[in-house]
DRENDO-1510 file (C-alpha; in Angstrom, 1 decimal, always signed):
<recs>
REC; n; res; u; v; w
REC; 1; UNK; -5.6; -14.0; -17.1 .
REC; 2; UNK; -8.0; -11.5; -15.6 .
REC; 3; UNK; -7.9; -10.6; -12.1 .
REC; 4; UNK; -11.3; -12.3; -11.7 .
REC; 5; UNK; -10.0; -15.5; -13.2 .
REC; 6; UNK; -6.8; -15.3; -10.9 .
REC; 7; UNK; -9.0; -14.7; -7.8 .
REC; 8; UNK; -11.1; -17.7; -8.7 .
REC; 9; UNK; -8.2; -20.0; -9.4 .
REC; 10; UNK; -6.5; -19.0; -6.2 .
REC; 11; UNK; -9.7; -19.4; -4.2 .
REC; 12; UNK; -10.6; -22.7; -6.0 .
REC; 13; UNK; -6.8; -24.0; -5.2 .
REC; 14; UNK; -7.0; -22.9; -1.6 .
REC; 15; UNK; -10.4; -24.5; -0.9 .
REC; 16; UNK; -9.3; -27.6; -2.8 .
REC; 17; UNK; -6.2; -27.9; -0.6 .
REC; 18; UNK; -8.2; -27.5; +2.5 .
REC; 19; UNK; -10.7; -30.2; +1.2 .
REC; 20; UNK; -8.0; -32.7; +0.3 .
REC; 21; UNK; -6.4; -32.1; +3.9 .
REC; 22; UNK; -9.7; -32.6; +5.4 .
REC; 23; UNK; -10.3; -35.8; +3.4 .
REC; 24; UNK; -7.0; -37.1; +4.3 .
REC; 25; UNK; -7.6; -36.5; +8.0 .
REC; 26; UNK; -11.2; -37.9; +7.8 .
REC; 27; UNK; -9.7; -41.2; +6.0 .
REC; 28; UNK; -7.1; -41.5; +8.7 .
REC; 29; UNK; -9.5; -41.0; +11.4 .
REC; 30; UNK; -11.9; -43.6; +9.8 .
REC; 31; UNK; -9.1; -46.2; +9.6 .
REC; 32; UNK; -7.9; -45.6; +13.1 .
REC; 33; UNK; -11.6; -45.8; +14.2 .
REC; 34; UNK; -12.3; -49.1; +12.4 .
REC; 35; UNK; -9.0; -50.7; +13.6 .
REC; 36; UNK; -9.9; -49.6; +17.3 .
REC; 37; UNK; -13.2; -51.4; +16.9 .
REC; 38; UNK; -11.5; -54.4; +15.9 .
REC; 39; UNK; -9.1; -54.4; +18.6 .
REC; 40; UNK; -11.9; -53.8; +21.2 .
REC; 41; UNK; -13.9; -56.8; +19.7 .
REC; 42; UNK; -10.8; -59.0; +20.0 .
REC; 43; UNK; -10.2; -57.9; +23.6 .
REC; 44; UNK; -13.8; -58.7; +24.4 .
REC; 45; UNK; -13.6; -62.3; +22.8 .
REC; 46; UNK; -10.4; -62.9; +24.5 .
REC; 47; UNK; -11.6; -62.1; +28.0 .
REC; 48; UNK; -14.7; -64.2; +27.4 .
REC; 49; UNK; -12.6; -67.2; +26.3 .
REC; 50; UNK; -10.1; -66.6; +29.1 .
REC; 51; UNK; -12.8; -66.8; +31.7 .
REC; 52; UNK; -13.8; -70.3; +30.2 .
REC; 53; UNK; -10.4; -71.8; +29.9 .
REC; 54; UNK; -8.8; -71.1; +33.3 .
REC; 55; UNK; -9.9; -74.6; +34.2 .
REC; 56; UNK; -10.2; -77.6; +32.0 .
REC; 57; UNK; -13.5; -78.1; +30.5 .
REC; 58; UNK; -15.5; -79.4; +27.5 .
REC; 59; UNK; -14.6; -77.8; +24.1 .
REC; 60; UNK; -18.3; -77.6; +23.2 .
REC; 61; UNK; -18.8; -74.7; +25.7 .
REC; 62; UNK; -16.1; -72.7; +24.0 .
REC; 63; UNK; -17.2; -73.6; +20.6 .
REC; 64; UNK; -20.8; -72.3; +21.5 .
REC; 65; UNK; -19.4; -69.1; +22.8 .
REC; 66; UNK; -17.1; -68.5; +19.9 .
REC; 67; UNK; -20.0; -69.1; +17.5 .
REC; 68; UNK; -22.1; -66.7; +19.5 .
REC; 69; UNK; -19.4; -63.9; +19.5 .
REC; 70; UNK; -17.6; -64.4; +16.1 .
REC; 71; UNK; -19.9; -66.5; +14.0 .
REC; 72; UNK; -19.2; -70.2; +13.1 .
REC; 73; UNK; -16.9; -69.6; +10.2 .
REC; 74; UNK; -14.7; -67.3; +12.2 .
REC; 75; UNK; -14.7; -69.3; +15.3 .
REC; 76; UNK; -13.4; -72.3; +13.3 .
REC; 77; UNK; -10.4; -70.3; +11.7 .
REC; 78; UNK; -9.5; -67.5; +14.0 .
REC; 79; UNK; -9.2; -69.0; +17.5 .
REC; 80; UNK; -6.0; -70.6; +19.0 .
REC; 81; UNK; -5.4; -71.9; +22.5 .
REC; 82; UNK; -2.0; -72.5; +23.8 .
REC; 83; UNK; -0.2; -73.7; +27.0 .
REC; 84; UNK; +1.8; -71.4; +29.2 .
REC; 85; UNK; +4.9; -72.3; +27.2 .
REC; 86; UNK; +3.3; -71.4; +23.8 .
REC; 87; UNK; +2.5; -75.0; +22.9 .
REC; 88; UNK; -0.7; -75.6; +20.9 .
REC; 89; UNK; -3.8; -76.8; +22.9 .
REC; 90; UNK; -5.9; -79.5; +21.5 .
REC; 91; UNK; -8.8; -77.3; +21.8 .
REC; 92; UNK; -7.4; -74.7; +19.4 .
REC; 93; UNK; -9.0; -74.3; +15.9 .
REC; 94; UNK; -6.3; -72.4; +13.9 .
REC; 95; UNK; -2.6; -72.3; +13.5 .
REC; 96; UNK; -2.2; -68.5; +14.3 .
REC; 97; UNK; +1.5; -67.6; +14.6 .
REC; 98; UNK; +3.0; -66.7; +18.0 .
REC; 99; UNK; +6.0; -64.5; +18.0 .
REC; 100; UNK; +8.7; -64.4; +20.5 .
REC; 101; UNK; +7.6; -61.0; +21.6 .
REC; 102; UNK; +4.1; -61.9; +22.1 .
REC; 103; UNK; +5.2; -65.1; +24.1 .
REC; 104; UNK; +7.4; -63.0; +26.4 .
REC; 105; UNK; +4.6; -60.5; +26.9 .
REC; 106; UNK; +2.2; -63.3; +27.8 .
REC; 107; UNK; +4.5; -64.7; +30.4 .
REC; 108; UNK; +4.5; -61.1; +31.9 .
REC; 109; UNK; +0.8; -61.0; +31.8 .
REC; 110; UNK; +0.7; -58.5; +28.9 .
REC; 111; UNK; -1.5; -58.6; +25.9 .
REC; 112; UNK; +0.0; -58.2; +22.4 .
REC; 113; UNK; -1.5; -57.1; +19.1 .
REC; 114; UNK; -0.1; -58.1; +15.8 .
REC; 115; UNK; -1.1; -57.7; +12.3 .
REC; 116; UNK; +0.0; -60.9; +10.3 .
REC; 117; UNK; -0.8; -62.8; +7.3 .
REC; 118; UNK; -2.4; -66.3; +7.7 .
REC; 119; UNK; -2.2; -68.9; +5.0 .
REC; 120; UNK; -5.4; -69.4; +3.0 .
REC; 121; UNK; -6.7; -65.9; +4.3 .
REC; 122; UNK; -6.8; -62.9; +1.8 .
REC; 123; UNK; -5.3; -59.8; +3.3 .
REC; 124; UNK; -3.9; -59.2; +6.7 .
REC; 125; UNK; -5.2; -60.5; +9.9 .
REC; 126; UNK; -5.4; -58.7; +13.2 .
REC; 127; UNK; -4.3; -61.2; +16.0 .
REC; 128; UNK; -4.6; -60.6; +19.7 .
REC; 129; UNK; -2.4; -62.7; +22.1 .
REC; 130; UNK; -3.9; -62.6; +25.6 .
REC; 131; UNK; -2.5; -64.3; +28.7 .
REC; 132; UNK; -4.9; -66.3; +31.0 .
REC; 133; UNK; -3.7; -65.8; +34.6 .
REC; 134; UNK; -4.5; -68.4; +37.5 .
REC; 135; UNK; -5.5; -67.5; +41.0 .
REC; 136; UNK; -1.8; -67.4; +42.0 .
REC; 137; UNK; -1.1; -64.8; +39.2 .
REC; 138; UNK; +0.8; -67.4; +37.2 .
REC; 139; UNK; +0.4; -68.0; +33.4 .
REC; 140; UNK; -2.1; -70.8; +32.8 .
REC; 141; UNK; -2.9; -70.6; +29.2 .
REC; 142; UNK; -2.3; -68.2; +26.2 .
REC; 143; UNK; -5.6; -67.3; +24.2 .
REC; 144; UNK; -5.2; -66.0; +20.5 .
REC; 145; UNK; -8.1; -64.5; +18.8 .
REC; 146; UNK; -7.9; -63.0; +15.3 .
REC; 147; UNK; -10.1; -61.0; +12.8 .
REC; 148; UNK; -9.4; -60.3; +9.2 .
REC; 149; UNK; -9.0; -56.7; +8.2 .
REC; 150; UNK; -10.6; -57.2; +4.8 .
REC; 151; UNK; -13.8; -55.3; +6.1 .
REC; 152; UNK; -11.6; -52.4; +7.4 .
REC; 153; UNK; -9.9; -52.2; +4.0 .
REC; 154; UNK; -13.1; -52.3; +2.2 .
REC; 155; UNK; -14.6; -49.7; +4.2 .
REC; 156; UNK; -11.6; -47.5; +3.7 .
REC; 157; UNK; -11.4; -48.0; +0.0 .
REC; 158; UNK; -15.2; -47.3; -0.2 .
REC; 159; UNK; -14.8; -43.9; +1.8 .
REC; 160; UNK; -11.7; -43.1; -0.4 .
REC; 161; UNK; -13.6; -43.7; -3.6 .
REC; 162; UNK; -16.5; -41.6; -2.3 .
REC; 163; UNK; -14.2; -38.7; -1.7 .
REC; 164; UNK; -12.6; -39.0; -5.1 .
REC; 165; UNK; -16.0; -39.2; -6.8 .
REC; 166; UNK; -17.2; -36.0; -4.8 .
REC; 167; UNK; -14.0; -34.1; -5.3 .
REC; 168; UNK; -14.7; -32.9; -8.8 .
REC; 169; UNK; -18.3; -31.9; -7.9 .
REC; 170; UNK; -17.0; -30.0; -4.7 .
REC; 171; UNK; -14.2; -28.2; -6.8 .
REC; 172; UNK; -16.7; -27.2; -9.5 .
REC; 173; UNK; -19.0; -25.9; -6.9 .
REC; 174; UNK; -16.2; -24.1; -5.2 .
REC; 175; UNK; -15.0; -22.6; -8.5 .
REC; 176; UNK; -18.5; -21.3; -9.4 .
REC; 177; UNK; -18.9; -19.7; -6.0 .
REC; 178; UNK; -15.5; -18.1; -6.2 .
REC; 179; UNK; -16.4; -16.7; -9.7 .
REC; 180; UNK; -19.5; -15.4; -8.3 .
REC; 181; UNK; -17.8; -13.8; -5.2 .
REC; 182; UNK; -15.0; -12.3; -7.4 .
REC; 183; UNK; -17.5; -10.9; -9.9 .
REC; 184; UNK; -19.4; -9.3; -6.9 .
REC; 185; UNK; -16.4; -8.0; -5.2 .
REC; 186; UNK; -14.9; -6.5; -8.4 .
REC; 187; UNK; -18.1; -4.9; -9.5 .
REC; 188; UNK; -17.3; -1.5; -7.9 .
REC; 189; UNK; -13.8; -1.8; -9.8 .
REC; 190; UNK; -15.5; -2.5; -13.1 .
REC; 191; UNK; -17.6; +0.7; -12.4 .
REC; 192; UNK; -14.4; +2.7; -11.6 .
REC; 193; UNK; -12.9; +1.5; -14.9 .
REC; 194; UNK; -15.9; +2.5; -16.9 .
REC; 195; UNK; -16.1; +5.9; -15.2 .
REC; 196; UNK; -12.3; +6.4; -15.7 .
REC; 197; UNK; -12.6; +5.7; -19.5 .
REC; 198; UNK; -15.3; +8.3; -19.9 .
REC; 199; UNK; -13.0; +11.0; -18.3 .
REC; 200; UNK; -10.5; +12.6; -20.6 .
REC; 201; UNK; -8.2; +15.6; -20.7 .
REC; 202; UNK; -11.1; +17.6; -22.3 .
REC; 203; UNK; -13.4; +16.9; -19.5 .
REC; 204; UNK; -12.0; +16.0; -16.0 .
REC; 205; UNK; -15.2; +16.9; -14.2 .
REC; 206; UNK; -16.4; +13.3; -13.8 .
REC; 207; UNK; -16.0; +11.5; -10.5 .
REC; 208; UNK; -16.2; +8.0; -9.4 .
REC; 209; UNK; -19.3; +7.0; -7.4 .
REC; 210; UNK; -18.4; +5.9; -3.9 .
REC; 211; UNK; -22.0; +5.3; -2.7 .
REC; 212; UNK; -20.9; +5.8; +0.9 .
REC; 213; UNK; -18.5; +2.9; +0.9 .
REC; 214; UNK; -16.1; +2.8; +3.8 .
REC; 215; UNK; -14.1; -0.3; +2.8 .
REC; 216; UNK; -10.9; -0.5; +0.9 .
REC; 217; UNK; -12.6; +0.1; -2.6 .
REC; 218; UNK; -14.5; +3.1; -1.0 .
REC; 219; UNK; -11.1; +4.6; +0.1 .
REC; 220; UNK; -9.6; +3.8; -3.3 .
REC; 221; UNK; -12.4; +5.7; -5.1 .
REC; 222; UNK; -12.0; +8.6; -2.7 .
REC; 223; UNK; -8.2; +8.8; -3.5 .
REC; 224; UNK; -9.1; +8.7; -7.1 .
REC; 225; UNK; -11.6; +11.3; -7.0 .
REC; 226; UNK; -9.0; +13.5; -5.1 .
REC; 227; UNK; -6.5; +12.8; -7.8 .
REC; 228; UNK; -9.0; +13.8; -10.4 .
REC; 229; UNK; -9.7; +16.9; -8.6 .
REC; 230; UNK; -6.1; +17.8; -8.5 .
REC; 231; UNK; -5.6; +16.9; -12.2 .
REC; 232; UNK; -8.6; +19.1; -13.1 .
REC; 233; UNK; -7.1; +22.0; -11.3 .
REC; 234; UNK; -3.8; +21.2; -12.7 .
REC; 235; UNK; -5.2; +21.1; -16.4 .
REC; 236; UNK; -7.1; +24.3; -15.8 .
REC; 237; UNK; -4.1; +26.1; -14.5 .
REC; 238; UNK; -1.9; +24.8; -17.3 .
REC; 239; UNK; -4.4; +26.0; -19.9 .
REC; 240; UNK; -4.6; +29.4; -18.2 .
REC; 241; UNK; -0.9; +29.5; -17.9 .
REC; 242; UNK; -0.4; +28.5; -21.5 .
REC; 243; UNK; -2.8; +31.1; -22.8 .
REC; 244; UNK; -1.3; +33.9; -20.6 .
REC; 245; UNK; +2.3; +32.9; -21.5 .
REC; 246; UNK; +1.5; +32.7; -25.2 .
REC; 247; UNK; -0.1; +36.4; -24.8 .
REC; 248; UNK; +2.9; +37.6; -22.8 .
REC; 249; UNK; +5.3; +36.2; -25.3 .
REC; 250; UNK; +3.3; +37.3; -28.5 .
REC; 251; UNK; +3.4; +41.1; -27.4 .
REC; 252; UNK; +7.1; +41.7; -27.3 .
REC; 253; UNK; +7.5; +39.5; -30.5 .
REC; 254; UNK; +4.9; +41.5; -32.3 .
REC; 255; UNK; +6.7; +44.8; -31.2 .
REC; 256; UNK; +10.0; +43.3; -32.5 .
REC; 257; UNK; +8.5; +42.3; -35.8 .
REC; 258; UNK; +6.9; +45.6; -36.2 .
REC; 259; UNK; +9.8; +47.7; -35.5 .
REC; 260; UNK; +12.0; +45.6; -37.6 .
REC; 261; UNK; +9.6; +45.7; -40.6 .
REC; 262; UNK; +9.4; +49.5; -40.3 .
REC; 263; UNK; +13.2; +49.9; -40.2 .
REC; 264; UNK; +13.4; +47.5; -43.4 .
REC; 265; UNK; +10.9; +49.5; -45.4 .
REC; 266; UNK; +13.1; +52.5; -46.3 .
REC; 267; UNK; +16.7; +53.7; -45.7 .
REC; 268; UNK; +17.0; +55.2; -42.3 .
REC; 269; UNK; +19.7; +57.3; -40.7 .
REC; 270; UNK; +22.3; +55.7; -38.2 .
REC; 271; UNK; +20.5; +57.4; -35.4 .
REC; 272; UNK; +17.1; +55.9; -36.4 .
REC; 273; UNK; +18.6; +52.5; -36.8 .
REC; 274; UNK; +20.3; +52.7; -33.4 .
REC; 275; UNK; +17.0; +53.8; -31.8 .
REC; 276; UNK; +15.2; +50.9; -33.5 .
REC; 277; UNK; +17.9; +48.4; -32.2 .
REC; 278; UNK; +17.9; +49.8; -28.7 .
REC; 279; UNK; +13.9; +49.3; -28.7 .
REC; 280; UNK; +14.5; +45.8; -30.0 .
REC; 281; UNK; +17.1; +45.0; -27.4 .
REC; 282; UNK; +14.6; +46.3; -24.6 .
REC; 283; UNK; +11.9; +43.7; -26.0 .
REC; 284; UNK; +14.6; +40.9; -26.1 .
REC; 285; UNK; +15.7; +41.6; -22.6 .
REC; 286; UNK; +11.9; +41.5; -21.6 .
REC; 287; UNK; +11.5; +38.4; -23.5 .
REC; 288; UNK; +14.7; +36.8; -21.7 .
REC; 289; UNK; +13.4; +38.0; -18.2 .
REC; 290; UNK; +10.0; +36.3; -18.9 .
REC; 291; UNK; +11.5; +33.1; -20.2 .
REC; 292; UNK; +13.9; +33.0; -17.2 .
REC; 293; UNK; +11.0; +33.5; -14.7 .
REC; 294; UNK; +8.9; +30.8; -16.6 .
REC; 295; UNK; +11.7; +28.4; -16.4 .
REC; 296; UNK; +12.4; +29.0; -12.7 .
REC; 297; UNK; +8.7; +28.6; -11.8 .
REC; 298; UNK; +8.5; +25.5; -13.8 .
REC; 299; UNK; +11.6; +24.1; -12.0 .
REC; 300; UNK; +10.2; +24.8; -8.5 .
REC; 301; UNK; +6.9; +23.5; -9.4 .
REC; 302; UNK; +8.5; +20.2; -10.6 .
REC; 303; UNK; +10.6; +20.0; -7.5 .
REC; 304; UNK; +13.7; +19.7; -9.4 .
REC; 305; UNK; +15.3; +22.6; -7.6 .
REC; 306; UNK; +17.0; +21.3; -4.3 .
REC; 307; UNK; +16.2; +23.1; -1.2 .
REC; 308; UNK; +19.1; +25.4; -0.4 .
REC; 309; UNK; +21.0; +24.6; +2.9 .
REC; 310; UNK; +23.9; +27.0; +3.1 .
REC; 311; UNK; +24.1; +29.7; +5.7 .
REC; 312; UNK; +23.0; +33.1; +4.6 .
REC; 313; UNK; +22.8; +36.3; +6.6 .
REC; 314; UNK; +19.7; +38.0; +5.3 .
REC; 315; UNK; +20.7; +41.4; +6.6 .
REC; 316; UNK; +23.7; +41.1; +4.1 .
REC; 317; UNK; +21.5; +40.2; +1.3 .
REC; 318; UNK; +19.4; +43.3; +2.1 .
REC; 319; UNK; +22.5; +45.4; +2.1 .
REC; 320; UNK; +23.4; +44.1; -1.4 .
REC; 321; UNK; +20.1; +44.8; -2.9 .
REC; 322; UNK; +19.5; +48.1; -1.3 .
REC; 323; UNK; +21.2; +50.2; -4.2 .
REC; 324; UNK; +19.0; +48.7; -6.7 .
REC; 325; UNK; +15.9; +49.3; -4.5 .
REC; 326; UNK; +16.8; +53.1; -4.1 .
REC; 327; UNK; +17.2; +53.2; -7.9 .
REC; 328; UNK; +13.7; +51.7; -8.3 .
REC; 329; UNK; +12.2; +54.1; -5.7 .
REC; 330; UNK; +13.9; +57.0; -7.3 .
REC; 331; UNK; +12.6; +56.4; -10.9 .
REC; 332; UNK; +9.0; +56.0; -9.5 .
REC; 333; UNK; +9.4; +59.2; -7.5 .
REC; 334; UNK; +9.0; +57.1; -4.1 .
REC; 335; UNK; +10.8; +57.3; -0.9 .
REC; 336; UNK; +12.4; +54.1; +0.3 .
REC; 337; UNK; +12.9; +53.3; +4.0 .
REC; 338; UNK; +15.0; +50.3; +5.1 .
REC; 339; UNK; +15.2; +49.1; +8.7 .
REC; 340; UNK; +17.1; +46.0; +9.5 .
REC; 341; UNK; +18.6; +44.1; +12.4 .
REC; 342; UNK; +22.3; +43.1; +11.7 .
REC; 343; UNK; +22.4; +39.5; +12.5 .
REC; 344; UNK; +19.5; +37.3; +10.8 .
REC; 345; UNK; +21.0; +34.0; +9.9 .
REC; 346; UNK; +18.9; +31.7; +7.7 .
REC; 347; UNK; +19.5; +28.7; +5.5 .
REC; 348; UNK; +19.1; +29.6; +1.8 .
REC; 349; UNK; +20.4; +30.8; -1.4 .
REC; 350; UNK; +21.7; +34.4; -1.5 .
REC; 351; UNK; +20.8; +35.1; -5.1 .
REC; 352; UNK; +17.1; +33.5; -4.7 .
REC; 353; UNK; +16.7; +35.7; -1.5 .
REC; 354; UNK; +18.1; +38.7; -3.3 .
REC; 355; UNK; +15.4; +38.1; -6.0 .
REC; 356; UNK; +12.7; +37.8; -3.4 .
REC; 357; UNK; +13.5; +41.2; -1.8 .
REC; 358; UNK; +13.9; +42.9; -5.3 .
REC; 359; UNK; +10.5; +41.6; -6.6 .
REC; 360; UNK; +8.7; +42.5; -3.4 .
REC; 361; UNK; +10.0; +46.1; -3.3 .
REC; 362; UNK; +9.5; +46.5; -7.2 .
REC; 363; UNK; +5.9; +45.3; -6.7 .
REC; 364; UNK; +5.4; +47.8; -3.8 .
REC; 365; UNK; +7.0; +50.7; -5.8 .
REC; 366; UNK; +4.7; +50.0; -8.8 .
REC; 367; UNK; +1.4; +50.0; -6.7 .
REC; 368; UNK; +2.2; +52.2; -4.0 .
REC; 369; UNK; +1.5; +55.3; -5.8 .
REC; 370; UNK; +4.0; +58.2; -6.4 .
REC; 371; UNK; +5.2; +60.1; -3.3 .
REC; 372; UNK; +4.2; +57.4; -0.8 .
REC; 373; UNK; +7.0; +55.7; +0.9 .
REC; 374; UNK; +7.9; +52.1; +0.8 .
REC; 375; UNK; +9.1; +50.6; +4.1 .
REC; 376; UNK; +11.3; +47.5; +4.3 .
REC; 377; UNK; +11.7; +46.0; +7.8 .
REC; 378; UNK; +13.9; +42.9; +8.7 .
REC; 379; UNK; +13.8; +41.6; +12.2 .
REC; 380; UNK; +14.1; +38.4; +14.2 .
REC; 381; UNK; +11.1; +37.1; +16.4 .
REC; 382; UNK; +10.1; +33.7; +17.8 .
REC; 383; UNK; +12.9; +31.7; +16.0 .
REC; 384; UNK; +12.0; +33.4; +12.6 .
REC; 385; UNK; +13.4; +36.0; +10.3 .
REC; 386; UNK; +10.6; +38.4; +9.4 .
REC; 387; UNK; +10.8; +40.5; +6.3 .
REC; 388; UNK; +8.0; +43.0; +5.7 .
REC; 389; UNK; +7.5; +45.3; +2.7 .
REC; 390; UNK; +4.8; +47.8; +3.0 .
REC; 391; UNK; +3.4; +50.5; +0.6 .
REC; 392; UNK; +1.1; +53.4; +1.1 .
REC; 393; UNK; -0.9; +52.9; -1.9 .
REC; 394; UNK; -4.7; +52.2; -2.4 .
REC; 395; UNK; -4.2; +48.8; -1.1 .
REC; 396; UNK; -5.6; +45.5; -2.5 .
REC; 397; UNK; -9.3; +44.4; -2.3 .
REC; 398; UNK; -9.5; +41.5; +0.5 .
REC; 399; UNK; -11.2; +39.3; -2.1 .
REC; 400; UNK; -8.2; +39.6; -4.4 .
REC; 401; UNK; -5.5; +39.0; -1.8 .
REC; 402; UNK; -5.3; +35.2; -2.5 .
REC; 403; UNK; -5.2; +36.0; -6.4 .
REC; 404; UNK; -2.1; +38.0; -6.4 .
REC; 405; UNK; +0.2; +35.0; -6.3 .
REC; 406; UNK; -1.5; +33.7; -9.5 .
REC; 407; UNK; +0.7; +33.9; -12.5 .
REC; 408; UNK; +0.0; +36.7; -14.9 .
REC; 409; UNK; -2.5; +38.2; -12.7 .
REC; 410; UNK; -2.5; +42.0; -12.5 .
REC; 411; UNK; -4.7; +43.9; -9.8 .
REC; 412; UNK; -4.5; +46.9; -12.1 .
REC; 413; UNK; -5.2; +45.9; -15.8 .
REC; 414; UNK; -4.2; +49.4; -16.8 .
REC; 415; UNK; -0.6; +48.4; -15.9 .
REC; 416; UNK; -0.4; +45.5; -18.4 .
REC; 417; UNK; +2.9; +46.7; -19.9 .
REC; 418; UNK; +4.3; +47.5; -16.4 .
REC; 419; UNK; +5.6; +43.8; -15.7 .
REC; 420; UNK; +4.9; +40.1; -16.6 .
REC; 421; UNK; +2.7; +39.3; -13.8 .
REC; 422; UNK; +5.2; +36.7; -12.5 .
REC; 423; UNK; +7.0; +38.6; -9.7 .
REC; 424; UNK; +4.8; +37.7; -6.8 .
REC; 425; UNK; +4.3; +34.1; -8.0 .
REC; 426; UNK; +8.0; +33.8; -8.2 .
REC; 427; UNK; +8.4; +35.2; -4.7 .
REC; 428; UNK; +6.0; +32.8; -3.4 .
REC; 429; UNK; +7.7; +29.8; -5.1 .
REC; 430; UNK; +11.1; +30.9; -3.8 .
REC; 431; UNK; +9.9; +31.3; -0.2 .
REC; 432; UNK; +8.2; +27.9; -0.2 .
REC; 433; UNK; +11.5; +26.5; -1.5 .
REC; 434; UNK; +13.1; +27.9; +1.5 .
REC; 435; UNK; +10.5; +26.2; +3.9 .
REC; 436; UNK; +9.1; +29.7; +4.6 .
REC; 437; UNK; +5.7; +31.5; +4.6 .
REC; 438; UNK; +4.3; +34.5; +2.9 .
REC; 439; UNK; +1.2; +36.5; +3.5 .
REC; 440; UNK; -0.5; +39.7; +2.5 .
REC; 441; UNK; -2.6; +41.9; +4.6 .
REC; 442; UNK; -3.9; +45.4; +4.7 .
REC; 443; UNK; -1.6; +47.9; +6.4 .
REC; 444; UNK; -2.9; +50.0; +9.4 .
REC; 445; UNK; -3.6; +53.5; +7.8 .
REC; 446; UNK; -3.9; +52.3; +4.3 .
REC; 447; UNK; -1.7; +50.4; +1.7 .
REC; 448; UNK; -0.5; +46.7; +1.6 .
REC; 449; UNK; +2.0; +44.8; +3.7 .
REC; 450; UNK; +3.7; +41.6; +2.4 .
REC; 451; UNK; +5.3; +39.6; +5.2 .
REC; 452; UNK; +7.8; +36.7; +4.6 .
REC; 453; UNK; +8.7; +34.4; +7.4 .
REC; 454; UNK; +12.0; +32.1; +7.3 .
REC; 455; UNK; +13.3; +30.0; +10.0 .
REC; 456; UNK; +16.3; +31.1; +11.7 .
REC; 457; UNK; +19.5; +29.0; +11.9 .
REC; 458; UNK; +19.7; +27.2; +15.1 .
REC; 459; UNK; +23.4; +26.9; +15.2 .
REC; 460; UNK; +24.5; +30.4; +14.5 .
REC; 461; UNK; +28.1; +29.5; +14.7 .
REC; 462; UNK; +27.7; +27.5; +11.4 .
REC; 463; UNK; +26.3; +30.4; +9.7 .
REC; 464; UNK; +28.4; +31.5; +6.7 .
REC; 465; UNK; +26.9; +35.0; +5.9 .
REC; 466; UNK; +27.4; +35.9; +2.2 .
</recs>
């Protein structure tokens, strides 16, 4: 069943249950009101008769009064006059039953209502047994007046039949109204579905019309639009990433294939074969490094890499990576300056932090310019470990500072063979994995400064420097 049909069904069932409850309550109130009217009428007749029979008198006076109050037929059949002990009085008209409880109540001056059956009368009869007290507050007579409940039963049956006849019409009207309300309420959802069906992977620019709605459906449309915007950015990034990755993988594979084909065209000397194999090995290493970086980035983006929690002294990590940093600086003809505090405990992974420092310095060496120093500073401040890497090169255009963390982006296209373009994106992913922050700014006096901030361990005694 569709949601519209289910809503209509539930709405009809709920309103139908309420109508049935209201009908039952109305029927009960009607029956109670009719019976109360009968009892009130019997009380009025009993008082009128009681006032006439306190003293012996002619029966004609009572007959005329009963005929006026009850009608001739009912006066003849539904009136009984008894003595103080319950014995029938000659002026009575019907053999109405007198129960023991009613007799005792009469002796105490109390009225009693009973619903009984009377021979020759169809249906139940309501009987009032009323005492007639004398001036000395003693029981003089007992008056019984009765009224058949056939009229009450007929009115109740008529009301019930009316309810049953109107119930299907009411339920039909409720179902039609529920269907119209559900259709109107779900119209925005149908519009969302139609819009969503038009949106595909090839074009994610479409958005769901909210029309300024502030209700639940408006919030749902806003959430879906935000999701579509994120999907559009993700698809665009994935397409760009795939194209760049394919380009990066194609270059070393082409070189490998070319060198192998050249080596196979003619017989070469062992030295030439060795040179070809060494060149191929370099390209294989470059491919392996590229694939490893891609896998690590994909893992961190997918959230499958758990956040490291072991204690690490960042100063020890810097000591471990410093020989490799000096080797990078020497090959580039650059001077390396390292300044570090000795106790900088953080929670993290020593190999990952090793990779962060190595990539930052490698990037600074490549873009700092020959002869300019690269400075590495590690310090504590405001509950954070602050790692700064500065070069004295030409710097980065402020408009491009936010783009340097994009994958395969190179600020200097002429250096296309100088790296994969994944160093800084990988650094950013690893820093975020450690719960830290990274930012880039122009350094005073020229060059670029990259600053990494990581939270210091609060409980330094639990630190386990590696």
